[in-house]
C-alpha positions as CSV (number, residue, x, y, z in Angstrom):
1,M,0.1,0.1,0.0
2,E,1.6,3.4,-1.1
3,E,2.1,5.9,1.6
4,Q,-0.4,9.0,1.9
5,I,1.8,11.8,1.5
6,G,0.1,15.1,2.9
7,K,0.8,18.6,2.7
8,T,1.7,21.2,5.6
9,P,-0.4,24.3,5.8
10,L,2.6,26.1,4.5
11,Y,2.9,23.9,0.8
12,Q,2.1,26.9,-1.7
13,K,4.3,29.2,0.6
14,H,7.0,26.8,-0.2
15,V,6.2,26.4,-3.6
16,D,5.5,30.1,-4.4
17,N,9.0,30.7,-3.1
18,G,11.0,28.2,-5.5
19,G,10.9,25.1,-3.1
20,K,12.0,21.9,-4.5
21,M,9.7,19.5,-2.9
22,V,10.4,16.1,-1.8
23,P,8.2,13.4,0.2
24,F,9.4,13.4,4.1
25,A,7.7,11.6,6.8
26,G,4.5,11.4,5.3
27,Y,4.8,15.2,4.2
28,C,5.7,16.9,1.3
29,L,8.3,19.3,2.1
30,P,11.1,21.7,0.7
31,V,14.7,19.8,0.5
32,Q,16.1,23.2,-0.6
33,Y,15.6,26.7,-2.1
34,G,16.8,28.2,-5.1
35,L,20.3,29.4,-3.6
36,G,20.9,25.7,-2.4
37,V,22.1,23.8,1.0
38,I,25.3,25.5,1.4
39,A,23.9,29.0,0.7
40,E,20.8,28.3,3.0
41,H,23.6,26.5,5.7
42,R,25.5,29.8,6.0
43,A,22.5,31.8,6.6
44,V,21.8,30.5,9.5
45,R,25.1,30.4,10.6
46,E,25.5,33.9,10.0
47,G,22.4,35.8,9.6
48,V,18.6,33.8,10.2
49,G,16.9,31.0,8.2
50,L,12.9,30.3,8.1
51,F,12.1,26.7,8.3
52,D,8.6,24.8,8.2
53,V,8.6,21.9,10.8
54,S,5.0,21.9,10.9
55,H,5.4,17.8,10.3
56,M,6.4,17.6,13.7
57,G,3.8,15.6,16.4
58,E,2.6,17.4,19.2
59,V,0.9,15.7,22.1
60,L,-0.6,16.9,25.1
61,F,-0.9,15.3,28.9
62,A,-3.2,17.3,31.2
63,G,-4.9,16.0,34.6
64,K,-3.5,14.9,38.2
65,D,-1.6,12.3,36.8
66,A,0.0,14.0,34.2
67,L,3.3,14.7,35.6
68,A,3.4,10.5,36.9
69,N,2.9,9.5,33.3
70,V,5.8,11.9,31.7
71,E,8.1,10.8,34.7
72,R,7.0,7.0,33.6
73,L,7.6,7.6,29.9
74,L,10.9,9.4,29.9
75,C,14.0,8.5,31.5
76,N,15.0,12.8,32.4
77,E,13.3,14.1,35.4
78,Y,10.4,16.6,35.2
79,G,9.2,17.1,38.7
80,S,11.5,20.2,39.0
81,L,11.0,21.4,35.5
82,E,9.1,24.9,36.3
83,V,6.2,26.2,34.1
84,G,7.5,28.0,31.3
85,R,10.7,25.6,30.4
86,V,11.2,22.6,27.9
87,R,13.4,19.7,28.6
88,Y,14.8,17.4,26.5
89,S,14.4,13.2,27.1
90,P,14.9,9.8,24.9
91,M,11.7,7.9,25.4
92,L,12.6,4.3,26.2
93,N,11.1,0.6,25.4
94,E,12.0,-2.1,27.8
95,R,15.3,-3.4,26.2
96,G,16.7,0.1,26.7
97,G,16.5,1.2,23.2
98,V,14.9,4.7,22.3
99,V,11.3,4.7,21.1
100,D,11.8,8.7,20.0
101,D,13.8,11.6,21.6
102,V,11.3,14.5,22.5
103,L,10.9,17.4,24.2
104,V,7.9,18.7,26.8
105,Y,7.0,21.9,27.5
106,R,5.7,22.0,31.2
107,R,2.4,24.6,30.4
108,A,0.5,24.3,34.0
109,E,1.4,22.4,37.0
110,D,-0.7,19.6,35.4
111,E,-0.4,20.2,32.2
112,F,2.3,18.7,29.9
113,W,3.4,19.1,25.9
114,M,5.5,16.5,24.2
115,V,6.9,17.1,20.7
116,V,7.7,14.2,19.1
117,N,9.6,13.6,15.7
118,A,7.2,13.6,12.6
119,S,8.2,10.1,11.6
120,N,7.7,8.3,14.5
121,R,4.3,10.2,15.7
122,H,1.5,7.5,15.4
123,K,4.0,4.8,17.1
124,D,4.8,7.3,19.9
125,V,1.4,8.2,20.4
126,A,0.4,4.1,20.3
127,H,3.2,3.7,22.7
128,I,2.1,6.7,24.9
129,L,-1.4,5.2,25.2
130,R,-0.3,1.6,26.0
131,E,1.3,2.8,29.1
132,R,-1.5,5.5,30.1
133,F,-2.3,5.2,33.7
134,G,-4.7,7.3,36.0
135,D,-5.9,10.4,36.1
136,V,-4.6,11.9,32.8
137,R,-6.0,13.0,29.6
138,I,-3.8,12.5,26.3
139,V,-4.5,14.4,23.0
140,D,-2.8,13.7,19.7
141,Q,-3.0,17.2,18.5
142,S,-0.9,17.3,15.6
143,D,-3.0,17.6,13.2
144,R,-4.3,21.0,14.1
145,I,-1.0,22.9,14.6
146,S,1.6,24.2,12.9
147,Q,5.4,24.7,13.7
148,I,7.6,27.7,12.7
149,A,11.3,27.6,13.4
150,L,13.3,30.9,13.0
151,Q,17.4,30.1,13.2
152,G,20.4,32.1,13.7
153,P,21.8,35.3,15.7
154,K,19.5,37.9,13.9
155,A,16.3,35.4,14.7
156,R,15.8,37.7,17.7
157,D,16.2,40.7,15.3
158,V,13.6,39.7,13.8
159,L,11.4,38.8,16.5
160,L,11.6,42.2,18.0
161,A,10.9,44.1,15.0
162,L,7.2,42.4,16.0
163,V,7.0,42.3,19.3
164,P,8.2,43.7,21.9
165,E,11.0,42.3,24.2
166,A,8.6,41.1,27.4
167,R,7.2,38.8,24.7
168,I,10.5,37.4,23.7
169,P,11.9,34.2,26.0
170,Q,14.9,35.5,27.1
171,K,16.0,32.1,28.4
172,Y,17.3,28.9,26.0
173,Y,14.6,26.4,27.0
174,S,12.0,28.9,28.0
175,F,8.8,29.5,26.0
176,L,6.0,32.2,26.1
177,S,2.3,31.2,25.6
178,D,0.0,33.4,24.0
179,V,2.4,36.0,22.0
180,D,0.6,38.1,19.5
181,I,2.7,38.0,16.2
182,G,1.0,40.0,13.3
183,G,-2.6,39.3,14.6
184,V,-2.1,35.6,15.4
185,T,-1.4,34.0,18.8
186,C,1.7,32.2,19.0
187,L,3.6,30.3,21.5
188,V,7.4,31.0,21.1
189,S,9.8,28.4,22.4
190,R,13.6,29.2,22.8
191,T,14.7,26.0,21.2
192,G,15.6,25.1,17.9
193,Y,17.7,21.9,16.0
194,T,20.2,23.9,14.4
195,G,22.9,24.7,17.2
196,E,22.4,28.5,16.9
197,D,20.0,30.6,19.1
198,G,16.7,30.5,18.0
199,F,13.0,30.3,18.5
200,E,10.1,27.5,17.1
201,L,6.8,29.1,17.1
202,Y,3.4,26.9,17.4
203,V,0.4,28.5,16.3
204,D,-3.1,27.1,15.2
205,A,-2.4,25.3,11.4
206,E,-5.0,28.0,9.8
207,D,-3.2,30.8,11.3
208,A,0.2,29.6,9.6
209,E,0.4,31.2,6.4
210,K,-0.3,34.7,8.0
211,L,2.4,34.0,10.6
212,F,5.1,33.4,7.7
213,D,4.0,36.2,5.6
214,S,4.3,38.3,9.1
215,L,8.0,37.0,9.7
216,F,9.0,36.6,5.7
217,Q,8.2,40.4,5.6
218,A,9.7,41.4,8.8
219,G,12.8,39.3,8.2
220,K,13.9,41.2,5.0
221,P,15.9,43.7,6.2
222,F,17.8,41.3,8.0
223,G,18.4,38.7,5.2
224,L,16.2,36.1,6.2
225,T,16.7,33.2,4.0
226,L,14.1,30.2,3.4
227,C,15.3,27.0,4.4
228,G,14.6,23.5,3.7
229,L,15.3,20.2,5.0
230,G,18.6,19.9,3.2
231,C,20.4,22.5,5.1
232,R,18.5,21.5,8.9
233,D,20.4,18.2,8.5
234,T,24.1,19.7,7.9
235,L,23.5,22.2,10.4
236,R,22.0,19.7,13.1
237,L,25.0,17.3,12.1
238,E,27.8,20.1,12.6
239,A,26.3,20.9,16.3
240,A,26.4,17.2,16.5
241,M,22.8,16.6,17.6
242,P,21.7,13.0,17.0
243,L,18.6,12.1,14.7
244,Y,16.1,9.6,15.7
245,G,16.8,6.6,12.9
246,H,20.4,7.3,12.5
247,E,22.5,8.0,15.8
248,M,19.7,6.5,17.9
249,D,16.4,3.4,17.3
250,E,15.0,1.0,19.4
251,D,18.0,-1.0,19.4
252,V,20.5,1.8,20.5
253,S,20.6,3.1,24.2
254,P,20.7,6.5,25.1
255,L,24.0,5.7,27.1
256,E,25.7,4.5,24.0
257,T,24.9,7.4,21.9
258,G,25.9,10.2,24.4
259,L,23.2,11.3,25.9
260,G,23.9,9.9,29.5
261,A,23.3,13.2,30.7
262,Y,19.2,12.7,30.1
263,V,19.2,9.7,31.9
264,K,18.4,10.1,35.4
265,L,18.9,6.3,36.8
266,D,18.2,7.2,40.2
267,K,14.6,9.2,39.7
268,A,12.4,7.8,42.4
269,E,9.9,7.5,40.1
270,G,11.4,4.8,37.6
271,F,11.0,4.8,34.1
272,I,10.2,2.3,31.1
273,G,13.5,0.6,30.1
274,R,15.7,1.3,33.2
275,A,16.1,-1.8,34.4
276,A,17.3,-2.5,31.1
277,L,20.1,0.0,31.2
278,V,21.0,-0.7,34.7
279,A,21.2,-4.4,33.4
280,A,24.0,-3.4,30.4
281,G,26.3,-1.7,32.6
282,E,28.6,0.6,31.0
283,P,28.4,0.8,27.3
284,K,31.0,-1.4,25.0
285,R,29.9,1.0,21.5
286,V,30.2,4.7,21.7
287,R,28.9,8.1,19.6
288,V,32.0,9.9,18.2
289,G,32.7,12.5,15.5
290,L,35.1,11.5,12.4
291,R,37.1,14.0,9.6
292,M,37.5,12.0,6.5
293,L,41.1,12.5,5.3
294,G,40.7,11.1,2.1
295,R,38.4,12.1,-0.6
296,G,34.9,11.0,0.0
297,I,32.0,11.7,2.0
298,A,30.8,8.8,4.9
299,R,27.0,8.8,4.9
300,E,25.2,6.6,7.0
301,H,25.4,3.1,7.4
302,Y,29.4,2.7,6.2
303,P,31.6,0.5,7.9
304,V,34.0,1.7,10.6
305,I,37.5,-0.1,10.1
306,G,40.5,0.1,12.6
307,N,44.0,-0.4,11.5
308,D,43.7,-3.6,12.8
309,G,41.1,-4.3,9.9
310,C,38.6,-5.5,12.1
311,T,34.7,-3.8,11.5
312,V,34.3,-1.7,14.7
313,G,31.2,0.2,14.2
314,A,29.5,2.2,11.2
315,T,28.5,5.6,10.8
316,T,25.3,6.9,11.5
317,S,25.4,10.6,9.6
318,G,27.6,12.2,7.5
319,T,27.9,14.4,4.8
320,F,30.3,17.7,3.4
321,I,29.9,20.8,6.1
322,P,30.3,23.9,4.3
323,T,31.1,26.0,7.1
324,Q,33.9,23.6,8.4
325,D,35.3,23.0,4.5
326,A,35.2,19.4,5.5
327,A,33.6,15.7,5.1
328,L,32.3,15.1,8.8
329,A,30.6,11.9,10.1
330,M,29.1,11.0,13.1
331,A,29.8,6.6,13.9
332,L,28.8,4.3,16.8
333,I,32.2,2.6,17.1
334,D,33.6,0.1,20.0
335,K,34.5,1.9,22.9
336,S,38.5,0.6,22.3
337,Y,38.9,3.0,19.2
338,A,37.0,5.8,20.5
339,A,40.4,7.9,21.7
340,E,40.4,11.3,20.1
341,G,43.4,11.7,17.3
342,T,42.7,7.6,16.9
343,S,42.9,6.9,12.6
344,L,40.1,4.6,11.4
345,W,38.7,3.6,7.7
346,V,35.4,4.2,6.3
347,D,34.4,1.8,3.7
348,I,32.9,3.9,1.6
349,R,31.2,1.6,-1.3
350,G,33.7,-1.0,-1.3
351,R,36.7,1.8,-0.8
352,K,38.5,2.4,1.9
353,T,39.0,5.8,3.1
354,E,41.1,7.1,5.8
355,C,39.3,9.5,8.8
356,K,40.4,10.1,12.3
357,V,38.1,10.7,15.7
358,V,37.9,14.2,16.4
359,P,35.7,15.7,19.1
360,L,32.1,16.6,19.1
361,P,30.3,18.9,18.8
362,F,31.9,19.7,15.1
363,Y,30.7,23.1,15.7
364,S,29.5,24.9,19.4
365,R,28.2,28.4,19.2
366,R,29.7,29.4,22.5
367,R,27.8,32.2,23.6
368,Q,24.8,30.0,23.8
369,P,23.8,29.2,27.5
370,R,23.6,25.4,28.3
371,A,20.0,24.2,28.8
372,V,19.1,22.8,32.0
373,I,19.0,19.2,31.6
């Protein structure tokens, strides 16, 4: 049976502005615009880019036991999360593998909003409902909500052209509700998936085009660039942000892929997958960065080979990063080969290409305050 391809509320805006449309996670989305991926990548690093991320899913938890449900589902801790703050977490299966990685917004003492990856939305909701208990209302609100991401060092300037400073969240991983932008009511979150400062704006789907127009016009003096899936991937890879289905999946634990800071094994409530993580002990494989020394790009699922000739793991993501002028990759490899500077080889379609282990992230915006975890 063929997959049904949907359109986000901004589909026509993409087409009108020259977006090259491709199927992704059940939707038709722009992979790039006329300037191309490299120009879009640089625009976000140096100025400001606008992304349609309406394909992401949003799930509401409300009621007396909303917090207890979130705590059981996720390995991070949420009792200490203040209203108006956001926190990241993997969501695990009983084997300790990753079902998805999510953001959770605390909208009230007994109300949370979980943002899930588009490709996992229906799987995630089924998992959540299967584990539901107590007095909690859980609603998949994805179809009625659109999300637009404004990312880059000039993102704040664009918002300031539309709203007073008091209506812009000041702290990283915080948000404000009921913000009026061009006559549209939005939730404005200081979050993103690019390694830059920026904002993610949530709005009723019927108002998405109006919000897009306001941001697009306000952004012109700041050189706002429309951005597609292509540079979203290169930006997150450069910032070493893991992507579900690449750096993690249901057979990879968060401890293996470098997300141990978000795993609270000692939290009183426990969580699904905790017993499996404890039983597994210290991970035997880890996520590393690779810088290609020979010619070629190491994309996902290429074997990584040690100087002894043994296959020691596999790449998870890789491409050419324009702002690094280098082909870079992330890989899950045997821990004993993971020391910085270690020489390795990647089998690129039958040709061994030399690389070395380098620190992650490849890029870090030093002025960015760390998220509370």
